[in-house]
C-alpha positions as CSV (number, residue, x, y, z in Angstrom):
1,M,91.9,89.0,126.3
2,R,94.6,87.1,124.3
3,A,97.6,87.3,126.6
4,A,98.2,85.3,129.8
5,T,101.2,85.3,132.1
6,A,102.0,82.4,134.4
7,N,102.6,83.1,138.1
8,G,105.3,81.5,140.2
9,P,108.6,82.1,141.9
10,V,111.1,84.0,139.7
11,A,114.2,81.9,138.9
12,S,117.7,83.1,139.9
13,G,119.1,85.7,137.6
14,F,115.7,86.5,136.1
15,D,114.8,90.1,136.8
16,D,112.0,92.4,135.5
17,S,113.8,93.0,132.2
18,G,114.0,89.3,131.6
19,M,110.3,88.9,132.4
20,S,109.5,91.8,130.0
21,A,111.5,90.2,127.2
22,C,109.7,86.9,127.7
23,R,106.3,88.6,127.5
24,A,107.3,90.7,124.5
25,T,108.6,87.6,122.7
26,A,105.5,85.5,123.4
27,S,103.3,88.3,122.2
28,A,105.3,88.8,119.0
29,A,105.5,85.1,118.2
30,A,101.7,84.5,118.8
31,S,100.8,87.6,116.8
32,R,103.1,86.5,113.9
33,C,101.3,83.2,113.4
34,S,97.8,84.1,114.8
35,G,98.3,81.3,117.3
36,I,99.7,80.7,120.7
37,A,103.2,81.1,122.3
38,L,104.7,80.0,125.6
39,V,108.1,80.9,127.1
40,F,109.7,78.4,129.5
41,R,112.8,79.2,131.7
42,V,115.4,77.0,133.4
43,R,117.5,78.1,136.3
44,S,120.9,76.8,135.6
45,G,121.7,78.6,132.3
46,F,123.9,75.6,131.3
47,G,123.4,72.3,129.6
48,A,122.4,70.3,132.7
49,L,118.9,71.2,134.1
50,D,118.7,71.8,137.8
51,D,114.9,71.4,137.8
52,A,112.0,71.3,135.4
53,P,111.4,74.2,133.0
54,Q,108.9,76.8,134.4
55,L,106.4,78.8,132.4
56,R,107.2,82.5,132.5
57,A,105.0,84.1,129.8
58,A,102.3,83.1,127.3
59,S,100.2,84.8,124.6
60,G,97.2,83.8,122.5
61,F,95.2,82.4,125.5
62,D,91.9,83.8,126.8
63,I,92.7,83.1,130.4
64,A,95.8,82.3,132.5
65,P,94.6,78.8,133.5
66,A,94.4,77.9,129.8
67,A,98.0,78.8,129.3
68,Q,99.1,76.9,132.4
69,Q,97.2,73.8,131.2
70,A,98.9,74.1,127.8
71,A,102.3,74.3,129.6
72,R,101.6,71.1,131.5
73,I,100.7,69.3,128.2
74,V,103.9,70.3,126.3
75,L,106.3,70.2,129.3
76,P,107.7,66.7,128.7
77,A,108.5,67.6,125.1
78,V,110.0,71.0,126.1
79,T,112.2,69.3,128.7
80,E,113.6,66.8,126.1
81,I,114.2,69.5,123.5
82,I,115.9,71.8,125.9
83,A,118.3,69.0,126.8
84,R,118.9,68.3,123.1
85,G,119.4,71.9,122.2
86,S,117.8,71.9,118.8
87,A,114.4,73.1,117.5
88,R,111.8,70.5,116.7
89,R,108.3,70.3,115.2
90,L,105.9,68.4,117.4
91,P,102.8,66.3,116.4
92,A,99.5,68.1,116.7
93,V,98.0,68.2,120.2
94,P,94.2,68.4,120.1
95,E,94.0,69.6,123.7
96,L,95.7,72.8,122.7
97,G,92.7,73.9,120.5
98,D,92.4,75.5,117.1
99,R,95.2,78.0,117.5
100,A,97.7,75.2,117.6
101,A,95.9,72.7,115.2
102,G,98.1,73.4,112.2
103,D,101.6,73.5,113.6
104,L,103.5,73.2,116.9
105,L,107.2,73.9,117.3
106,V,109.7,74.2,120.1
107,F,112.7,76.5,119.8
108,P,115.4,76.2,122.6
109,L,116.7,79.4,124.0
110,T,120.4,78.9,123.9
111,L,123.5,81.2,123.7
112,G,126.8,79.4,123.4
113,D,126.8,76.6,126.0
114,R,124.2,78.3,128.1
115,V,120.6,77.1,128.0
116,H,117.9,79.5,129.2
117,G,114.7,77.7,128.3
118,A,112.4,77.3,125.3
119,L,109.9,79.1,123.1
120,V,106.8,77.1,122.1
121,V,104.7,78.3,119.2
122,G,101.4,76.9,117.9
123,A,99.7,78.0,114.8
124,P,96.2,77.3,113.2
125,K,97.9,76.5,109.9
126,R,101.3,75.1,109.0
127,L,103.9,77.9,109.1
128,D,105.9,78.7,106.0
129,S,109.7,79.2,105.9
130,V,109.4,83.0,106.2
131,A,107.4,82.8,109.4
132,L,109.7,80.1,110.8
133,C,112.8,82.2,110.2
134,E,111.1,85.2,111.9
135,I,110.1,83.2,115.0
136,D,113.6,81.7,115.2
137,G,114.9,85.3,115.2
138,Y,112.6,86.0,118.1
139,A,114.0,83.0,120.0
140,K,117.6,84.0,119.4
141,N,117.0,87.6,120.4
142,L,115.2,86.4,123.6
143,A,118.1,84.1,124.5
144,L,120.6,87.0,124.1
145,R,118.4,89.2,126.3
146,L,118.1,86.6,129.0
147,D,121.8,86.0,129.0
148,H,122.3,89.8,129.1
149,S,120.1,89.9,132.2
150,R,122.0,87.0,133.8
151,L,125.3,88.9,133.3
152,C,123.9,92.1,134.8
153,N,122.7,90.2,137.9
154,E,126.1,88.5,138.3
155,I,128.0,91.7,138.0
156,E,125.7,93.4,140.6
157,A,126.1,90.5,143.0
158,M,129.9,90.5,142.7
159,R,130.0,94.3,143.3
160,K,127.9,93.9,146.4
161,E,130.1,91.1,147.6
162,S,133.2,93.0,146.8
163,D,132.0,95.9,148.9
164,Q,131.5,93.6,151.9
165,V,134.7,91.6,151.6
166,G,137.7,93.8,151.1
167,E,140.4,91.1,150.9
168,V,138.9,89.6,147.7
169,E,138.2,93.0,146.1
170,A,141.1,92.7,143.6
171,A,140.1,89.3,142.4
172,H,136.5,90.3,142.1
173,N,137.4,93.4,140.2
174,D,139.2,91.3,137.6
175,E,136.2,89.0,137.3
176,I,133.9,92.0,137.2
177,L,136.1,93.5,134.4
178,K,135.8,90.3,132.4
179,L,132.1,90.1,132.9
180,S,131.8,93.8,132.0
181,E,133.6,93.2,128.7
182,A,131.3,90.3,128.0
183,L,128.3,92.6,128.9
184,F,129.6,95.3,126.6
185,A,130.0,92.8,123.8
186,Q,126.3,91.7,124.3
187,D,125.2,95.4,124.4
188,I,126.8,95.8,121.0
189,E,125.1,92.6,119.8
190,L,121.7,93.8,121.1
191,L,122.2,97.1,119.2
192,R,123.0,95.3,116.1
193,N,120.0,93.0,116.6
194,N,117.7,96.0,117.1
195,E,119.2,97.7,114.0
196,K,118.7,94.6,112.0
197,L,115.1,94.3,113.1
198,G,114.6,98.0,112.3
199,K,116.0,97.4,108.8
200,I,113.7,94.4,108.3
201,E,110.7,96.6,109.4
202,K,111.8,99.3,106.9
203,L,112.2,96.7,104.1
204,K,108.7,95.5,104.8
205,N,107.3,99.0,104.7
206,D,109.1,99.8,101.5
207,F,108.0,96.5,99.9
208,I,104.4,97.1,100.8
209,E,104.5,100.7,99.4
210,K,106.4,99.8,96.2
211,M,104.4,96.7,95.4
212,S,101.1,98.4,96.0
213,R,102.1,101.3,93.7
214,E,103.7,99.0,91.1
215,L,100.6,96.8,91.0
216,R,97.9,99.5,91.2
217,T,99.3,101.6,88.4
218,P,98.9,99.0,85.6
219,L,95.8,97.6,87.2
220,N,94.1,101.0,87.1
221,G,95.1,101.2,83.4
222,I,93.6,97.8,82.7
223,I,90.3,98.7,84.5
224,E,90.1,102.1,82.6
225,A,90.7,100.3,79.3
226,I,87.9,97.8,79.9
227,I,85.5,100.5,80.9
228,A,86.4,102.5,77.8
229,V,85.8,99.4,75.6
230,L,82.5,98.6,77.3
231,T,81.3,102.2,77.0
232,G,82.5,103.0,73.4
233,E,82.1,99.7,71.7
234,D,78.9,98.4,73.4
235,D,76.9,97.9,70.2
236,A,79.8,96.2,68.3
237,L,80.5,93.6,71.0
238,S,78.8,90.2,71.2
239,D,77.0,89.2,74.4
240,G,79.8,86.8,75.2
241,A,82.5,89.4,74.8
242,K,80.5,91.8,77.0
243,S,80.2,89.1,79.7
244,L,83.9,88.3,79.6
245,L,84.8,92.0,79.9
246,R,82.4,92.6,82.7
247,S,83.9,89.6,84.6
248,A,87.4,90.9,84.0
249,L,86.3,94.3,85.3
250,D,84.8,92.8,88.4
251,N,87.9,90.8,89.1
252,G,90.2,93.7,88.5
253,T,88.2,96.0,90.8
254,A,88.1,93.3,93.5
255,F,91.9,92.9,93.2
256,L,92.5,96.7,93.4
257,R,90.3,96.9,96.5
258,T,92.3,94.1,98.2
259,L,95.5,95.9,97.4
260,Q,94.1,99.1,99.0
261,N,93.0,97.1,102.1
262,I,96.5,95.7,102.5
263,L,98.0,99.1,102.2
264,D,95.5,100.7,104.6
265,L,96.1,97.9,107.2
266,W,99.8,98.5,106.9
267,R,99.5,102.3,107.3
268,I,97.3,101.9,110.4
269,K,100.0,99.6,112.0
270,Q,102.6,102.3,111.2
271,G,100.4,105.1,112.5
272,E,100.4,106.7,109.1
273,L,96.6,106.8,108.4
274,P,95.4,110.1,110.0
275,V,91.8,110.8,111.0
276,E,90.2,113.6,108.9
277,I,87.0,115.0,110.3
278,T,84.4,116.4,107.8
279,D,80.6,116.9,107.5
280,V,79.0,113.6,106.6
281,N,75.5,112.7,105.4
282,F,75.4,109.1,106.6
283,R,72.3,108.3,104.5
284,E,74.4,109.0,101.4
285,V,77.2,106.8,102.8
286,V,74.7,103.9,103.1
287,E,73.3,104.5,99.6
288,E,76.8,104.5,98.2
289,A,77.7,101.3,100.0
290,V,74.6,99.6,98.7
291,F,75.3,100.7,95.1
292,S,78.9,99.4,95.4
293,V,77.8,95.9,96.2
294,Q,75.1,95.6,93.5
295,D,77.5,93.8,91.1
296,S,78.4,91.3,93.8
297,I,74.7,90.5,94.3
298,G,74.4,89.7,90.6
299,K,71.7,87.1,90.0
300,K,71.4,86.1,93.7
301,S,67.9,86.1,95.2
302,L,69.0,88.7,97.7
303,R,67.6,92.2,98.5
304,I,68.9,95.0,100.7
305,E,66.6,97.0,102.9
306,Q,67.5,100.3,104.5
307,H,66.0,101.3,107.9
308,I,67.2,104.9,108.2
309,P,65.0,107.3,110.3
310,E,63.9,110.5,108.8
311,P,65.4,112.9,109.4
312,L,68.9,111.6,110.2
313,P,71.0,114.5,111.2
314,K,74.2,115.4,109.4
315,I,77.3,114.4,111.5
316,R,81.0,115.2,111.7
317,T,83.4,112.2,111.4
318,D,85.9,110.8,109.0
319,L,83.9,110.2,105.8
320,T,86.5,107.9,104.1
321,K,86.9,105.5,107.1
322,V,83.2,105.3,107.8
323,N,82.4,104.7,104.2
324,Q,85.1,102.0,103.9
325,A,84.0,100.2,107.1
326,L,80.4,100.1,106.1
327,F,81.2,98.9,102.6
328,L,83.4,96.1,104.0
329,I,80.7,94.9,106.4
330,L,78.1,95.0,103.7
331,D,80.3,93.3,101.1
332,N,81.0,90.5,103.6
333,A,77.3,90.1,104.2
334,V,76.7,89.8,100.4
335,K,79.5,87.3,99.9
336,F,78.1,84.8,102.5
337,S,74.4,85.3,101.7
338,Q,73.0,83.5,98.7
339,Q,69.4,84.5,99.2
340,G,67.1,86.3,101.6
341,Q,67.6,89.8,102.9
342,I,70.2,92.2,104.3
343,D,69.0,94.9,106.6
344,I,70.9,98.1,107.3
345,A,69.8,100.3,110.2
346,A,71.3,103.4,111.7
347,R,70.5,106.0,114.4
348,V,72.2,108.9,116.1
349,E,72.0,108.9,119.9
350,N,73.9,110.5,122.8
351,G,76.7,111.8,120.6
352,R,77.3,108.4,118.8
353,L,76.4,107.0,115.5
354,Y,75.0,103.4,115.7
355,C,74.9,101.2,112.6
356,E,73.7,97.6,112.3
357,V,74.0,95.2,109.3
358,R,72.0,92.0,109.6
359,D,72.0,89.2,107.0
360,T,70.4,85.8,106.4
361,G,73.6,84.2,105.2
362,I,75.5,81.0,106.2
363,G,76.5,82.3,109.6
364,V,79.6,81.6,111.6
365,C,80.0,78.8,114.2
366,Q,81.0,79.6,117.8
367,D,84.4,78.0,117.5
368,D,85.3,80.5,114.7
369,M,83.9,83.6,116.3
370,R,87.0,84.4,118.4
371,F,89.2,84.4,115.3
372,I,86.8,86.4,113.1
373,F,88.9,89.7,113.4
374,D,92.3,88.0,112.8
375,E,94.3,88.9,109.7
376,F,93.9,86.5,106.8
377,Y,91.6,84.3,108.8
378,Q,88.8,82.7,106.6
379,V,85.9,80.7,107.9
380,D,85.5,79.5,104.3
381,D,88.6,78.7,102.3
382,S,86.9,79.1,98.9
383,P,88.0,82.0,96.6
384,A,84.6,83.7,97.2
385,G,85.7,84.2,100.9
386,G,88.2,86.8,99.9
387,A,91.6,87.5,101.5
388,G,90.4,87.4,105.1
389,L,91.2,91.1,105.6
390,G,87.8,92.8,105.6
391,L,86.7,92.5,109.2
392,T,90.3,93.0,110.4
393,L,90.4,96.4,108.6
394,V,86.9,97.3,109.8
395,R,88.1,96.8,113.4
396,D,91.3,98.8,112.9
397,L,89.4,101.6,111.2
398,L,86.9,101.8,114.1
399,V,89.7,101.8,116.6
400,L,91.2,104.8,114.9
401,L,87.7,106.5,115.2
402,E,87.5,105.4,118.9
403,G,84.5,103.3,118.0
404,E,83.4,99.7,118.9
405,I,82.2,96.7,117.0
406,T,80.2,93.6,118.0
407,F,79.7,90.5,115.9
408,D,77.0,87.9,116.5
409,S,76.3,85.0,114.3
410,E,74.5,81.6,114.1
411,I,75.1,78.8,111.6
412,G,72.3,78.7,109.0
413,R,70.6,81.8,110.4
414,G,72.8,84.7,109.5
415,T,75.0,87.3,111.1
416,R,74.6,90.7,112.8
417,V,77.3,93.3,112.9
418,I,76.9,96.5,115.0
419,F,79.3,99.3,115.2
420,D,79.2,102.7,116.9
421,I,81.5,105.7,116.8
422,P,81.6,109.1,118.6
423,I,80.4,111.9,116.4
424,Q,79.4,115.6,116.4
425,V,75.9,116.5,115.2
426,C,76.0,119.4,112.8
427,S,74.0,122.3,113.9
C-alpha cells in the first residue's frame, strides 16, 4: 500500500468533496515524483491561523502512522511557510526516508487573501522545472477546489439560517446572491482548469506518439542499413569495421526497444493496449527470449538453463505481452549478472501459467526492493542499467493479463522473479 490518510476531526467548511480533492492531489503529486506527498489544512481560510495545520491526506507511505510521523516532522516548517504564503524548498530530512531524500518542497494552498493549508512533496531525486511546474499546478487547483467547497458550505449555511429567521431573509438573500456569483465564477475557473489539464494530457499523448514515430522511422532505416552492410559486405570489411557496425547495431536495437517500451507504457496508461488472446507455445516463447538476449551476454561467463517439463501443453493467452514480459525479465537478469547461471522454469497448473527466472547476479538490497517497479527507478545509475522501465512495463503488462508478479533478491546472491497468469489449456 502506498497511500495513507490521516484521521482526525474535519475542519469547518471542509466536506467530503474537499477531502476527496486533498486525497487526489496527494496521490497525483506523489505519483508524479515517485515520492511522498502530504496535504495540510487550516481552519480560518485567511492569513491569520486559528490553530496549527492539520494533516488531511497523504500518499507514498506504506502505513498511516508513517504519514502521521512525517507530518509531525515537517509541521513547524509548514506552519511558517503557510504564514509567509510562498513556496519553499526545505533541507533534506533523513527521517523521511529514501522517497524524500532528493528534494523536499512546501507549496502553500492560497487563493487571493485566503489560506487553506499547504502541499508538501518529497522526491527521491531533485525535481526538474517541468515537475515543479506540474506540482505547483496541483497545489493551485487544490486551493481553488477547497475555496469552492468553503463557498458551497457558506451558501448552504446561510440558506438554512434564512429559512429559520424570516426578518433577515432579504439581507441574507443579497449575501447569498453575491456568494452565488463568486461560486459561479469559480465553477467557470474549475471548468477552465479541467479543460487546461485535458489539453495538457492530450499534448502529452500527441508528443509521445509523434516522437516515437519520428524517432523509430529513421532508426529502423539505420538498423536495416547496418544489417545490409554486415550481410552483403562481410568479406570486404575489416574486423574493426565489423566490430563497430555490430556495436552500432546493438545500440540501435536497444534504443528502438526503449522507445517501444515507453510507447507501450503510455498506451497502457491510456487504456489503448488491448489484450489479444491466441494459441501460444510457451516453450517457443522461452526459446525466443533466450535467443534475443544472446548478444547481451556477449563474452560474459554466463549460461542460461531451461527447466521446461515435457510435455508442456499449448495455452491460450496474449502471445505478444507474455513474450515481452519474459524478455524484459530475462534481459534484466543478463544485465546484472556477469557470471554464473540464469535458470528459467515454467509449469501449467490449475488454469495458470507459472514462470520463474532466477539469476546469480549482483542482487538488490532490501531498501531498494519497494521501489523496484517504479518508473525510471534504477538501482544502478550506470548506463548498463537501462532506462529503468523494464520491470515497470512487466508489472503493467501482467496487470493487463490479470496476472501477478513477485520479486525476491539478495545482495551478492542474485534475484528471483516469478510471475503467473490465468490461461486456457488448448485441447
